[in-house]
Backbone atoms as SQL, in Angstrom:
CREATE TABLE atoms (id INTEGER PRIMARY KEY, chain TEXT, resi INTEGER, resn TEXT, atom TEXT, x REAL, y REAL, z REAL);
INSERT INTO atoms VALUES
  (1, 'A', 1, 'MET', 'N', -7.114, -0.080, 1.905),
  (2, 'A', 1, 'MET', 'CA', -8.034, 0.076, 0.831),
  (3, 'A', 1, 'MET', 'C', -9.202, 0.841, 1.449),
  (4, 'A', 2, 'THR', 'N', -9.718, 1.859, 0.653),
  (5, 'A', 2, 'THR', 'CA', -10.848, 2.697, 1.143),
  (6, 'A', 2, 'THR', 'C', -12.114, 2.138, 0.673),
  (7, 'A', 3, 'GLU', 'N', -13.102, 2.277, 1.534),
  (8, 'A', 3, 'GLU', 'CA', -14.487, 1.708, 1.170),
  (9, 'A', 3, 'GLU', 'C', -15.206, 2.691, 0.342),
  (10, 'A', 4, 'THR', 'N', -15.951, 2.075, -0.583),
  (11, 'A', 4, 'THR', 'CA', -16.736, 2.955, -1.447),
  (12, 'A', 4, 'THR', 'C', -17.963, 3.423, -0.695),
  (13, 'A', 5, 'ARG', 'N', -18.636, 4.487, -1.322),
  (14, 'A', 5, 'ARG', 'CA', -19.877, 4.994, -0.690),
  (15, 'A', 5, 'ARG', 'C', -20.932, 3.909, -0.580),
  (16, 'A', 6, 'GLN', 'N', -21.017, 3.057, -1.603),
  (17, 'A', 6, 'GLN', 'CA', -22.011, 1.983, -1.617),
  (18, 'A', 6, 'GLN', 'C', -21.701, 0.969, -0.474),
  (19, 'A', 7, 'GLU', 'N', -20.432, 0.631, -0.379),
  (20, 'A', 7, 'GLU', 'CA', -19.980, -0.344, 0.654),
  (21, 'A', 7, 'GLU', 'C', -20.230, 0.216, 2.008),
  (22, 'A', 8, 'ARG', 'N', -19.999, 1.476, 2.220),
  (23, 'A', 8, 'ARG', 'CA', -20.158, 2.045, 3.556),
  (24, 'A', 8, 'ARG', 'C', -21.695, 2.085, 3.809),
  (25, 'A', 9, 'PHE', 'N', -22.477, 2.549, 2.870),
  (26, 'A', 9, 'PHE', 'CA', -23.958, 2.463, 3.038),
  (27, 'A', 9, 'PHE', 'C', -24.398, 1.108, 3.543),
  (28, 'A', 10, 'LYS', 'N', -23.987, 0.037, 2.782),
  (29, 'A', 10, 'LYS', 'CA', -24.444, -1.328, 3.149),
  (30, 'A', 10, 'LYS', 'C', -23.913, -1.727, 4.515),
  (31, 'A', 11, 'ARG', 'N', -22.708, -1.419, 4.825),
  (32, 'A', 11, 'ARG', 'CA', -22.232, -1.784, 6.212),
  (33, 'A', 11, 'ARG', 'C', -23.013, -1.140, 7.254),
  (34, 'A', 12, 'LEU', 'N', -23.189, 0.235, 7.090),
  (35, 'A', 12, 'LEU', 'CA', -23.926, 0.911, 8.168),
  (36, 'A', 12, 'LEU', 'C', -25.437, 0.600, 8.226),
  (37, 'A', 13, 'ALA', 'N', -25.981, 0.364, 6.992),
  (38, 'A', 13, 'ALA', 'CA', -27.437, 0.016, 6.961),
  (39, 'A', 13, 'ALA', 'C', -27.766, -1.350, 7.637),
  (40, 'A', 14, 'ILE', 'N', -26.865, -2.247, 7.376),
  (41, 'A', 14, 'ILE', 'CA', -27.005, -3.518, 8.118),
  (42, 'A', 14, 'ILE', 'C', -26.861, -3.346, 9.586),
  (43, 'A', 15, 'TYR', 'N', -25.821, -2.738, 10.051),
  (44, 'A', 15, 'TYR', 'CA', -25.625, -2.445, 11.498),
  (45, 'A', 15, 'TYR', 'C', -26.724, -1.684, 12.053),
  (46, 'A', 16, 'ARG', 'N', -27.141, -0.617, 11.515),
  (47, 'A', 16, 'ARG', 'CA', -28.224, 0.223, 12.091),
  (48, 'A', 16, 'ARG', 'C', -29.548, -0.387, 11.980),
  (49, 'A', 17, 'THR', 'N', -29.933, -1.097, 10.996),
  (50, 'A', 17, 'THR', 'CA', -31.172, -1.872, 10.870),
  (51, 'A', 17, 'THR', 'C', -31.256, -2.943, 11.906),
  (52, 'A', 18, 'ASN', 'N', -30.161, -3.719, 12.085),
  (53, 'A', 18, 'ASN', 'CA', -30.203, -4.734, 13.144),
  (54, 'A', 18, 'ASN', 'C', -30.306, -4.131, 14.542),
  (55, 'A', 19, 'ALA', 'N', -29.713, -2.980, 14.798),
  (56, 'A', 19, 'ALA', 'CA', -29.837, -2.300, 16.083),
  (57, 'A', 19, 'ALA', 'C', -31.250, -1.825, 16.343),
  (58, 'A', 20, 'VAL', 'N', -31.943, -1.341, 15.279),
  (59, 'A', 20, 'VAL', 'CA', -33.331, -0.913, 15.471),
  (60, 'A', 20, 'VAL', 'C', -34.229, -2.142, 15.712),
  (61, 'A', 21, 'LEU', 'N', -33.999, -3.257, 14.988),
  (62, 'A', 21, 'LEU', 'CA', -34.804, -4.506, 15.133),
  (63, 'A', 21, 'LEU', 'C', -34.578, -5.065, 16.553),
  (64, 'A', 22, 'GLU', 'N', -33.342, -5.025, 17.068),
  (65, 'A', 22, 'GLU', 'CA', -33.097, -5.429, 18.397),
  (66, 'A', 22, 'GLU', 'C', -33.756, -4.689, 19.455),
  (67, 'A', 23, 'LYS', 'N', -33.819, -3.314, 19.315),
  (68, 'A', 23, 'LYS', 'CA', -34.520, -2.514, 20.221),
  (69, 'A', 23, 'LYS', 'C', -36.010, -2.758, 20.165),
  (70, 'A', 24, 'LEU', 'N', -36.583, -3.042, 19.015),
  (71, 'A', 24, 'LEU', 'CA', -38.007, -3.304, 18.910),
  (72, 'A', 24, 'LEU', 'C', -38.323, -4.673, 19.634),
  (73, 'A', 25, 'ARG', 'N', -37.465, -5.574, 19.470),
  (74, 'A', 25, 'ARG', 'CA', -37.574, -6.834, 20.134),
  (75, 'A', 25, 'ARG', 'C', -37.679, -6.652, 21.672),
  (76, 'A', 26, 'ILE', 'N', -36.609, -5.798, 22.163),
  (77, 'A', 26, 'ILE', 'CA', -36.588, -5.593, 23.576),
  (78, 'A', 26, 'ILE', 'C', -37.798, -4.842, 24.006),
  (79, 'A', 27, 'LEU', 'N', -38.230, -3.869, 23.212),
  (80, 'A', 27, 'LEU', 'CA', -39.525, -3.100, 23.607),
  (81, 'A', 27, 'LEU', 'C', -40.671, -4.063, 23.759),
  (82, 'A', 28, 'GLY', 'N', -40.741, -5.129, 22.823),
  (83, 'A', 28, 'GLY', 'CA', -41.719, -6.081, 22.881),
  (84, 'A', 28, 'GLY', 'C', -41.820, -6.794, 24.226),
  (85, 'A', 29, 'ASN', 'N', -40.631, -6.950, 24.975),
  (86, 'A', 29, 'ASN', 'CA', -40.651, -7.570, 26.255),
  (87, 'A', 29, 'ASN', 'C', -41.545, -6.944, 27.316),
  (88, 'A', 30, 'LEU', 'N', -41.818, -5.666, 27.039),
  (89, 'A', 30, 'LEU', 'CA', -42.749, -4.877, 27.941),
  (90, 'A', 30, 'LEU', 'C', -44.141, -5.362, 27.794),
  (91, 'A', 31, 'SER', 'N', -44.550, -6.147, 26.795),
  (92, 'A', 31, 'SER', 'CA', -45.841, -6.673, 26.708),
  (93, 'A', 31, 'SER', 'C', -46.294, -7.683, 27.702),
  (94, 'A', 32, 'ASN', 'N', -45.270, -8.050, 28.513),
  (95, 'A', 32, 'ASN', 'CA', -45.590, -9.177, 29.475),
  (96, 'A', 32, 'ASN', 'C', -46.292, -8.568, 30.617),
  (97, 'A', 33, 'LYS', 'N', -47.680, -8.838, 30.759),
  (98, 'A', 33, 'LYS', 'CA', -48.557, -8.367, 31.764),
  (99, 'A', 33, 'LYS', 'C', -48.172, -8.812, 33.122),
  (100, 'A', 34, 'THR', 'N', -47.429, -9.857, 33.232),
  (101, 'A', 34, 'THR', 'CA', -47.018, -10.432, 34.520),
  (102, 'A', 34, 'THR', 'C', -46.096, -9.436, 35.203),
  (103, 'A', 35, 'ASN', 'N', -45.233, -8.870, 34.434),
  (104, 'A', 35, 'ASN', 'CA', -44.217, -7.997, 34.964),
  (105, 'A', 35, 'ASN', 'C', -44.518, -6.448, 34.901),
  (106, 'A', 36, 'TYR', 'N', -45.447, -6.096, 33.942),
  (107, 'A', 36, 'TYR', 'CA', -45.727, -4.711, 33.701),
  (108, 'A', 36, 'TYR', 'C', -47.055, -4.356, 33.620),
  (109, 'A', 37, 'ASP', 'N', -47.491, -3.205, 33.956),
  (110, 'A', 37, 'ASP', 'CA', -48.936, -2.709, 33.980),
  (111, 'A', 37, 'ASP', 'C', -48.921, -1.429, 33.066),
  (112, 'A', 38, 'TYR', 'N', -49.821, -1.400, 32.052),
  (113, 'A', 38, 'TYR', 'CA', -49.864, -0.313, 31.116),
  (114, 'A', 38, 'TYR', 'C', -51.236, -0.178, 30.630),
  (115, 'A', 39, 'SER', 'N', -51.622, 1.035, 30.107),
  (116, 'A', 39, 'SER', 'CA', -52.903, 1.272, 29.520),
  (117, 'A', 39, 'SER', 'C', -52.800, 1.323, 28.049),
  (118, 'A', 40, 'ASP', 'N', -54.050, 1.174, 27.410),
  (119, 'A', 40, 'ASP', 'CA', -54.082, 1.200, 25.962),
  (120, 'A', 40, 'ASP', 'C', -53.580, 2.569, 25.412),
  (121, 'A', 41, 'ASP', 'N', -53.814, 3.654, 26.165),
  (122, 'A', 41, 'ASP', 'CA', -53.414, 4.974, 25.746),
  (123, 'A', 41, 'ASP', 'C', -51.839, 4.973, 25.752),
  (124, 'A', 42, 'GLU', 'N', -51.188, 4.404, 26.695),
  (125, 'A', 42, 'GLU', 'CA', -49.756, 4.411, 26.726),
  (126, 'A', 42, 'GLU', 'C', -49.192, 3.650, 25.556),
  (127, 'A', 43, 'ILE', 'N', -49.799, 2.546, 25.227),
  (128, 'A', 43, 'ILE', 'CA', -49.402, 1.761, 24.107),
  (129, 'A', 43, 'ILE', 'C', -49.499, 2.481, 22.755),
  (130, 'A', 44, 'ASN', 'N', -50.765, 3.110, 22.659),
  (131, 'A', 44, 'ASN', 'CA', -50.958, 3.984, 21.512),
  (132, 'A', 44, 'ASN', 'C', -49.968, 5.070, 21.342),
  (133, 'A', 45, 'LYS', 'N', -49.522, 5.741, 22.362),
  (134, 'A', 45, 'LYS', 'CA', -48.549, 6.764, 22.256),
  (135, 'A', 45, 'LYS', 'C', -47.203, 6.233, 21.872),
  (136, 'A', 46, 'ILE', 'N', -46.834, 5.078, 22.379),
  (137, 'A', 46, 'ILE', 'CA', -45.577, 4.440, 21.973),
  (138, 'A', 46, 'ILE', 'C', -45.546, 4.215, 20.465),
  (139, 'A', 47, 'PHE', 'N', -46.633, 3.433, 19.978),
  (140, 'A', 47, 'PHE', 'CA', -46.651, 3.169, 18.514),
  (141, 'A', 47, 'PHE', 'C', -46.954, 4.312, 17.663),
  (142, 'A', 48, 'TYR', 'N', -47.594, 5.365, 18.160),
  (143, 'A', 48, 'TYR', 'CA', -47.739, 6.573, 17.299),
  (144, 'A', 48, 'TYR', 'C', -46.358, 7.202, 17.102),
  (145, 'A', 49, 'ALA', 'N', -45.583, 7.278, 18.125),
  (146, 'A', 49, 'ALA', 'CA', -44.200, 7.829, 18.105),
  (147, 'A', 49, 'ALA', 'C', -43.332, 7.029, 17.077),
  (148, 'A', 50, 'ILE', 'N', -43.396, 5.731, 17.162),
  (149, 'A', 50, 'ILE', 'CA', -42.629, 4.837, 16.262),
  (150, 'A', 50, 'ILE', 'C', -43.098, 5.010, 14.927),
  (151, 'A', 51, 'ASP', 'N', -44.352, 4.945, 14.640),
  (152, 'A', 51, 'ASP', 'CA', -44.901, 4.984, 13.348),
  (153, 'A', 51, 'ASP', 'C', -44.612, 6.380, 12.673),
  (154, 'A', 52, 'SER', 'N', -44.721, 7.413, 13.477),
  (155, 'A', 52, 'SER', 'CA', -44.425, 8.765, 13.037),
  (156, 'A', 52, 'SER', 'C', -42.940, 8.962, 12.578),
  (157, 'A', 53, 'GLN', 'N', -42.088, 8.378, 13.363),
  (158, 'A', 53, 'GLN', 'CA', -40.607, 8.524, 12.991),
  (159, 'A', 53, 'GLN', 'C', -40.368, 7.730, 11.847),
  (160, 'A', 54, 'LEU', 'N', -40.957, 6.478, 11.686),
  (161, 'A', 54, 'LEU', 'CA', -40.685, 5.595, 10.533),
  (162, 'A', 54, 'LEU', 'C', -41.094, 6.260, 9.287),
  (163, 'A', 55, 'ARG', 'N', -42.307, 6.901, 9.320),
  (164, 'A', 55, 'ARG', 'CA', -42.782, 7.613, 8.137),
  (165, 'A', 55, 'ARG', 'C', -41.780, 8.751, 7.729),
  (166, 'A', 56, 'ASN', 'N', -41.399, 9.458, 8.736),
  (167, 'A', 56, 'ASN', 'CA', -40.372, 10.578, 8.383),
  (168, 'A', 56, 'ASN', 'C', -39.149, 10.036, 7.791),
  (169, 'A', 57, 'VAL', 'N', -38.606, 9.010, 8.296),
  (170, 'A', 57, 'VAL', 'CA', -37.350, 8.441, 7.783),
  (171, 'A', 57, 'VAL', 'C', -37.574, 7.877, 6.386),
  (172, 'A', 58, 'LYS', 'N', -38.703, 7.162, 6.149),
  (173, 'A', 58, 'LYS', 'CA', -39.024, 6.639, 4.823),
  (174, 'A', 58, 'LYS', 'C', -39.214, 7.689, 3.820),
  (175, 'A', 59, 'ALA', 'N', -39.799, 8.825, 4.190),
  (176, 'A', 59, 'ALA', 'CA', -39.985, 9.932, 3.353),
  (177, 'A', 59, 'ALA', 'C', -38.677, 10.512, 2.876),
  (178, 'A', 60, 'ARG', 'N', -37.710, 10.521, 3.721),
  (179, 'A', 60, 'ARG', 'CA', -36.404, 11.077, 3.402),
  (180, 'A', 60, 'ARG', 'C', -35.735, 10.171, 2.254),
  (181, 'A', 61, 'PHE', 'N', -35.968, 8.915, 2.316),
  (182, 'A', 61, 'PHE', 'CA', -35.349, 8.023, 1.289),
  (183, 'A', 61, 'PHE', 'C', -36.162, 8.216, -0.016),
  (184, 'A', 62, 'ILE', 'N', -37.438, 8.227, 0.071),
  (185, 'A', 62, 'ILE', 'CA', -38.372, 8.328, -1.084),
  (186, 'A', 62, 'ILE', 'C', -38.132, 9.654, -1.863),
  (187, 'A', 63, 'SER', 'N', -38.092, 10.758, -1.064),
  (188, 'A', 63, 'SER', 'CA', -37.938, 12.045, -1.726),
  (189, 'A', 63, 'SER', 'C', -36.621, 12.240, -2.489),
  (190, 'A', 64, 'ARG', 'N', -35.638, 11.562, -2.107),
  (191, 'A', 64, 'ARG', 'CA', -34.407, 11.580, -2.769),
  (192, 'A', 64, 'ARG', 'C', -34.411, 10.888, -4.161),
  (193, 'A', 65, 'ASN', 'N', -35.318, 9.955, -4.368),
  (194, 'A', 65, 'ASN', 'CA', -35.427, 9.134, -5.541),
  (195, 'A', 65, 'ASN', 'C', -36.396, 9.689, -6.593),
  (196, 'A', 66, 'LYS', 'N', -37.120, 10.856, -6.248),
  (197, 'A', 66, 'LYS', 'CA', -38.144, 11.350, -7.086),
  (198, 'A', 66, 'LYS', 'C', -37.441, 11.989, -8.349),
  (199, 'A', 67, 'LYS', 'N', -38.003, 11.833, -9.474),
  (200, 'A', 67, 'LYS', 'CA', -37.509, 12.460, -10.701),
  (201, 'A', 67, 'LYS', 'C', -38.425, 13.701, -11.058),
  (202, 'A', 68, 'GLU', 'N', -37.834, 14.632, -11.623),
  (203, 'A', 68, 'GLU', 'CA', -38.512, 15.774, -12.039),
  (204, 'A', 68, 'GLU', 'C', -39.525, 15.406, -13.207),
  (205, 'A', 69, 'PHE', 'N', -40.755, 16.002, -13.178),
  (206, 'A', 69, 'PHE', 'CA', -41.677, 15.780, -14.203),
  (207, 'A', 69, 'PHE', 'C', -41.287, 16.421, -15.462),
  (208, 'A', 70, 'LYS', 'N', -41.339, 15.669, -16.553),
  (209, 'A', 70, 'LYS', 'CA', -41.029, 16.148, -17.906),
  (210, 'A', 70, 'LYS', 'C', -42.074, 15.651, -18.857),
  (211, 'A', 71, 'LEU', 'N', -42.391, 16.468, -19.894),
  (212, 'A', 71, 'LEU', 'CA', -43.360, 16.062, -20.920),
  (213, 'A', 71, 'LEU', 'C', -42.581, 15.736, -22.120);
């Protein structure tokens, strides 16, 4: 049986979202000052990169859902 586009989306979305969340959890392990030394500038660069990419991906989803303006 072939999977529908909706089923494929759901399967991949769950897998990929969980992978991203796991990587973020692992990134959070770097916050342990006992094991790591980092500056505020380094942290700001990390979160700027994450925030920037998140905005880009979100925009791709939102732009596909926009309707054309009609009077």
